[in-house]
N, C-alpha and C positions, 0 to 999 in steps of 0.2 A: 455451531462452530465446526470447522473442519477437523476431522480426526487424522486424515492423511491427504497427501496430494502427490500426483504423478504427472510427469511431463514427458512427452515424446516428440522428437523432431522439432524443437522450438529453440531459436537463437543458438546458443552454444551447447545445448543439451541434446544429445542423441536419445538418452533416456535418463531421467532423474526421478528417484523415489524418495519421498519424505514419509516414512511409514508411521511416525508418531508426532503429532503436533500438540502443542500446549495452548493455553490462552495467550501467553506471551511467548513469542518465538524470536530468538536472536540468531542471525545468520552471519557467519564470518567466512573468511577465505582470502586467498591472495588476490591481487589485482587481476581483472579480466577472467576470473573463474566463473562468473555468472550470477553474482549476488543480485544486481539490479534486474537481470533477465528473469530471475525467479519471481521477483515482485511483479514484473510486467506480466508474466504468465498468470499469476493469481488475479491481477487486475482485469485482464482480458476474459478470463474464465467467469468473472463476476459481471461481465457485460456481454452476454452471449447473443444478444439480438441487435447490437449496435456496431457496425463495422467502422464507424468514425473513430472509435476508441483505439483501433489498430494504428491510426495516425497519431493520436494523442500521446501514445507511449514514446514516440520519437520526440514529441514536443517536450516531454518530461526530461529528455536527455539533452535538450538545448538545440535540437534540430527544428528550426522554426518554420520551415516551408517544405512541403512534400515535393518530390521530383516529378516533373511532368510525365516521366516514364514510370507508370505505376509498378512495373516489374521491379524497378530499383527500390522503390519505397517499401513495397510489401515483401519483396524477395528475402530481405534480411530477417523476416519473422521465422524463416525455416532454417533448420540446422544445415550448415554448409550451403545455404541457398538452394537446397534440394526442393524446388517448388513443385516437383512432380509428386511429392509425398505429402500427406496430411500432417499437420501439427495436431496432437491430441492432448488435451488437458483434462484430468480426471480428479474430482474431489470426492471424498467419502465423509459424510456427516452422520449424526444420529438418525436423521430421517431418510437416509439413503445415499445413493451414488449419482453423481452428475457428470456428464461428459460433454465437452465441447470439442468439435473437430473444425479445424481451420484449413481451407484449401484454396489455392490460387490457380486460376486459369490464366496463364500468361497471355499477353497481347499488347504490350506497350501501354499507350494511353487508354486502350480499351480493355485492359486487364480486369478480371472479375474476381473479387474475394467473396468466398462463401463461408458462412458460419452455420454449422449444424449442431444443435443442442438437444440432448435428451436426458431424462432422469429416470430413476427406478419407480417413480410414481406415474409414469406414462405421459408426462409432458414432453412435447417436442416442438422445435421451431427450426426454420431454415430462413436465413437472411442473406441477401446478396448485395454487394455494394461496389460502385466504381468511383474512382477519384474524379472529381470535377476540377476545373481550373481554379486555383486559389484566388480569392478576391483580395483587394488591397488591404482590407481590414481584418482578414483572417489568415492564419498560417497555412491552412489547407482546408479543402472542402471535400466532403464525401456525401453522396446522395444514395438513397436506397433505390435500387432498380426494381427489386421485388421484395415482398414481405409475405411469407407464408408460415402458417402455424397450424398444426393439426389439433392442438388443444391449448387451453389457456389456464393460467392460474387466476382464479376469480378475484384474489386479493390484490395482485400486482402483476398483470400480464406481461409488462415490459421486462420485469426482473425474473420471471419464471421461478419464483420461490426462492431466489438467492438473496443473501443479505446485501445491504448497501455497502459501498466501498469508497474509502478516501485514500488518495495516493499523495504523499508528501515527498516531492522530488528534492534532490540536493541542488537542483538548478532553479526551481520555480516555486514561488509563493504567490498567493492571491489574497491580498488584504481585504478586498471587497467581499470575497466569498466567506472569509472568516468573520467579518462583521455581520454578515447575514446569519451565520450560525449562532453568534451571540444574541442577535435579535430574537431568534426563536427561543433560546434559553431564557432570556429575560421575560418574554411574554408568558412562558410556562413557569416562571418563578423558580428556575433551576440554576441561575447563575452561581449560586452558592456551591454547586459541585465543582465548578472551575476554581473558585477561591480556595476551597478545601485542599485541592490538589496542588495549586501553585504555591500555597503557603509552606509546603514541604521544602521548596527551594528558597522562597523569600518570605519570611514571617511578617514583613511589613505590610504585605498586601491584605487589605481588608474588604475590597470590593472591586467590581468591574462594571462598566456601563458602556452604552453606545452613544456616540455623538457624531459630529460632522466637522471636518476641517477642509477648507477650500472647496466645499460642496461634496466631498467624498466621505463615506461612512468610515468612522475611526473607532477603535476600541480604546476606552480610557480606563486607567487603573488608579485606585486609591492606595497610596503608599505613605499616608500620614503627613502629607505636605499640605500647604494652604489650599491647593486645588488639585484635582485629579490630572494625571499626565497621560499623553498619548502612549499607547503600548510600545511604539517604536523607540521611545526614549528610555525604556528600561534597560537597554543593552541587548546584544544579539542573543545571548543564551536565554534570558528570561522571555524575550519576545518569541523565540522559536518554541519554547515550552508552552507558553500561553496559547500560541496558535494550535499546537497539537492538542492541548487540553480542550479548547473550545470546540474543535472538530470532533474529538472523541465523545465529549459529553453530549453534543448535539445529535450524534448518530448512534442511537441505541441499537444493540443487536447487529452491529456492523463488523466489517473487516477493515482495519486501518493498516496502511503500508507506509513505512518511513524509511527512506534511503539515507544511509550514513547518519544514523541517529545521534552520533557523538558530536556532529558539527555544531560549533558555537558554544560548547560547554567546556569549562576548565575541568581538568581531570578530578579535581578535589570535590566537585559537586555532582559527579555522575551518579553516585548512589542515591542522592536526593532526587535526581531526575528520574531514575528508575522507580523510586517509591511513588513519585507523583504520577507517572504513567500507569503504574500498577493500580493505584487507587482509582484513577479515572476509568480504566478498563474494567475493573470489577464492578464499579457503580453502574456503568453503562452496558455491561455484558458485551464488551468488544473484544474481538480477537486481534492481536497485534503481531505484525511481522516487521522486524526492523533489521537492517543490515549495519555492519560496522567493520572498520579496518583497525580499530583501536583496542590494544591490549588492556588499557585502563578501563575502557567501556565494558569489556568482558569481565574483568576483575570486579567492577562495581556491580554488575548483574549477578555474578556468583555470590557476592556478599549479600545482596538484597534478597535473593531467592534461595538462600542456603537451606531454609527450612520448608520450602515449598514442595508440593508433590508433583508428580510428572504431568498432571493435568493443568497445573498452573504455569509451568515454565519448561521450555525445551531449547537447547542450544544445538544449532546445526552448522557443521563446518563443511564447506564445499571443497573438494579436493580434485585436482586433475590427475587422472590415472590413464594407463594405456588404453583402457576401454572407454574413456570419456570421463566427464565430470560425475563424481559420486558424492553423496551426502552422508556424513557420519553424525548421528544424533546422540546427544548425551543428556542425562538428567542433571539437575542442579548440583547435587552432591558430588558427582563425578567432575564437573567443571571446577568446583571449589577446590577439590583435591589436586587437579591438574594445575590450576593457577598457583596454589600454595607450593607445589614442587618445582615450579618454573618451567613446566612443559609448554611448548609452543602450541597455542590453541587458536591463533588467528587464522 
């Protein structure tokens, strides 16, 4: 798990430091302060050899096609569109430091994006990519022009020793992908982990299974009716939570990113949502980063984690200052006290 994360020259961040991270990380702040951009920085850092992901983060925002002028597509990755400077993303974990440098060589349709990765164990890679013309069936295409690496991780050379990563966007869900995750859990006889967590929100749930509807894979849920029902019929809140839980339970030792985690949930059940997410993350050894605009979501997290230590939960409030966006990090007990006193923490 990451202990700290630093961003330079990326999106709205000139420099942002998160010096202390927990297993569960809740990120708040005003609109347009950079909450989603922080998740995107972590996502790209965890895909240091795949330039296609630099287009996928726009897809998460609802931008479904890349601009033919690659300078416009990739230029927004850099603070103030300062494409002459590198974006630098640095994580520190128990096993060392990892650095990803992102650099754009402008050139319109011929623009070249280069990713340079290195870690304190001596692993290095350099990957370059150019945007290709989008096909009718894909939002955008990227091909690798060159792929060079001075050393490899023998266990997973593509990931360079980094954990897997899931990004749950506020714009985009993929039911087929979630069905595939459940299929893995069922084959491993681990679907009970999902049921254990979802029951904190809906005690009626006694089982989940995989089936097909109109030829497409569908997750079915047992809620003590005559037959199991498709997940989508549970309602938005339960459906969203079940999607999160299936992904978390399937991806052990991963990093999971959820944008606007409060979406779809009534404020009265947010504490149950946090308990379910916490259970799943602990069981799967997952580190979670979630953003929110909601005071009720923060209050529910403060209540859920009031007895947790600093390694279990951290609250990060992004603030716009004359020097740029800064992060203020607080422990669970400090957030509980601030919420109780009515202090503005969003």
